[in-house]
N, C-alpha and C positions, 0 to 999 in steps of 0.2 A: 437490443442487447441479444445475443445468442445464449441459448442456456443449454449445459451440457451435465446430464444426471448419471449418476454411476451408483453401483451397488453399495459402495464403500465410501467413507472418507479417504481412506488409503488409496483406493483406486481414483478418485478424484483428483487427490494429491499427485496422483502419478501422470494422469493425462494433461492435468495443467503443465506440470513440469515437462513433458513432453512437446507440448506447444510453445512452450517457452524457448526451449532447445532449437526447435525450426526457427522461431523469431531470432535468434542470436546467431543463427547460420546464414542468414540472408545477406550479411554484410561482414564476413568474417576478418576483413582487414580494420574495421572500424572498433573504438571503445563502445561497450553497450552500457548504457546508463539505466538503471534500476531503482525506482522507489519502493519500499516494502514497509508494510504496516506491522503492527504488535497483535498479541491475541492468541487464545487457545488453538485457531485452525492454523494460523502461520507456523506455530512451534511445531506442529505435526508436519508441516511441509519442510521445515527448514531441517528436522531429523532426517527426513527422506534425501534431502539435496546432500547432508554431511555424509551419509552412509551408501546409497544406492547410485547416487549422481556425483560423487567425489572426484571420480576420473573422467566425468564426462561434460561437466561445466568449463568454460574458457575462462577460469579465474582470471588470467593475466589481463582480459580485456573488461571484466566487469566494474564499473562505478557503481558504488552502492550507496545509496541513500534513503532518508527515511521520509514517509508520509508523514507522521507526527509523533509527538513524544511528551509524555507527561512531564511536568517541571520538579524531576526527582534527580539526584546523583546518578550517575552510571552503575553505582552498585546496589542502587534500590530495588528492591523486588518488583516495584511498580513500573520500571525502566524498560521500555520497549527495548534499548541497546542492549541490556542485559540478558533479556530474553533471546535476541539474536544470537550474541555472542554464547551463551551457554549452548544452545542447541544448533548453531551453526558456525560462527566465527572462529571457535577455538577447535575446530576440526579439519577448516578447509584452507588450502594456500592461497587466499585472496590477500594480496599486497596490503599492508597497513595504509599506504598512502593513497590508496582506492576507497577507502571505507569512510565516509562523511557523516559522522554521526550530528544530530541535533544535541548541542548540549543544555540539557537538562537542569543542570546545577545552574545556569548563568541567569541572567535578569531575563524575563520571558520576552519584553519587548525587543531589548537590544538583540537576543540571540535570534527572533525572527527576522530582524532586519539583517543581521549577519547573514543566516541562512538562504534567504532571499538573494542577495547580493552574490554568494556562493554559487548558488545553481543558475542565476543570469550569467555570470563569469564562465561556468563550466560547459554550459549545455549550449544547444543552438537554439535559435527563437524564430518563433512562426505568429503571426497576429499580435506582437509584442508579447509573446509569454513564452517563457522556456519550454523545450520540447524533453519531456523523459521518453526513451525509447520503451520503455515498459513501466507501468505500476501496478502493484499488488495491493488489493484492497479486500477489505474484510466488512461484513454487514453487522452492525450490533443488535442486539435484542429488541432495539427501538428504532431501529431503520439509520442509524449514524453510520458515517463513514468517515474515514480520516478521525480528526475530532471536531466536525462539524455535526451538530444535533437537531434535531426537530425543534422547530418553533426559531431557528435562527436562519430563515429563508434570507435575511437580509444580507447575509455572507454570500449566496450563491452566485452573486455578480462581480466579487471583488476581485479585482485585478491584480494585487499585490499576492505573489506565490503563496508566501508564508505570513502567517499573523499570530498573534497571542490569542487564545481563545479558552473559555472557560465551559465545565461541563455544567448545565443549567440547574442541575440538583445538588451534586457535590460540591460545586464551586472549584473543583480542581483545576489549576491552571496548565494549559496544555501550548506548545507549538504546534500548528497544524497547517498542511497544504490546503488551498483554497480550491474550490470546485473547477474554476473556469481553467486553472492548471491542470487539474488532471483529466478534463476533457481534451486538452491540447496534447496529451502524451500520444505515441503512436499505438499504443496497444495497452489497454486496461483488462486486467484479468482480476475478477471476484473470485475468492475461495471462502464459502461459506456452507457449512453441512449441518446436520443434525435435525431430529425431529422437532426440537424445540424452536427451530427456526422456519418451520413450515408457514405460519401464517404470516410473519414479517416478510419473507420471502416472496410470497404471493403478493404482496402489495408492492414490493421493489420492482419485479418482474412486470406488473401491469403498469410500472412508471408513475407511481404516487409520487407526486412531486413535493409533498410535505415531508417526505423522507428524503434527506439527501442522498442517500445510495438510489433511491428511486428516481431521483432528479439526474443523477449519474446515467442510470439505466435508460430513461427517455431519452437523453440527449447525446447520448455519445454513438460514434457511428464504428466503433472499433472495440466494443466490451464485450466479454465471454464470461459468463458465470459459470463455474465449475461447483457441482454441489452433488448431493445423494438424494435417491428416489423418495425418500420420507421428508425430506426437507423440500422437495419441489413445489 
């Protein structure tokens, strides 16, 4: 994994965005499929896209998916979709028919099945897995990514793209993209900043496979971490 460190979260977000735009321009005639994550860092990133990059993104080409979603209604403050809508979707001209949210209000196992079938239908396939053009990931304070948590190594080789999973402590149920499909993406961008993540990011960068984010970092050939100097 390539590590790029900057003086501030804002600068890291800007540089990630510039790298994303370069990737989008590689095949300007084709749709661009992107799966995004929730959390504090992506909210900052999405606000940047909605303001400074509103006129630079090829919104008509972007097919927007989610990495994971908590099993709550789309109006709930815990919803990743609501966070994205508030910080990004309400401000940009992304066609509604190109926004593919995970239905957190639905039965989790049925929704994981539906969403799996959706991405299998919409996306190209390699090695019997769907291929996203880009997947945007965060790193939790425990080293989780998507909604795969430490201690859930049995999920690392799950071939089904999306499954129902639960947080091991809170038991909150989520629909989550599995790591094999993440590794199949054409490009993986991690965005994780802040001094409070310094220790866990060191383990992730070192490729600690007990951490889901570390497993991705160790095995991905096309992953870049955009971070801050104090968290590197």
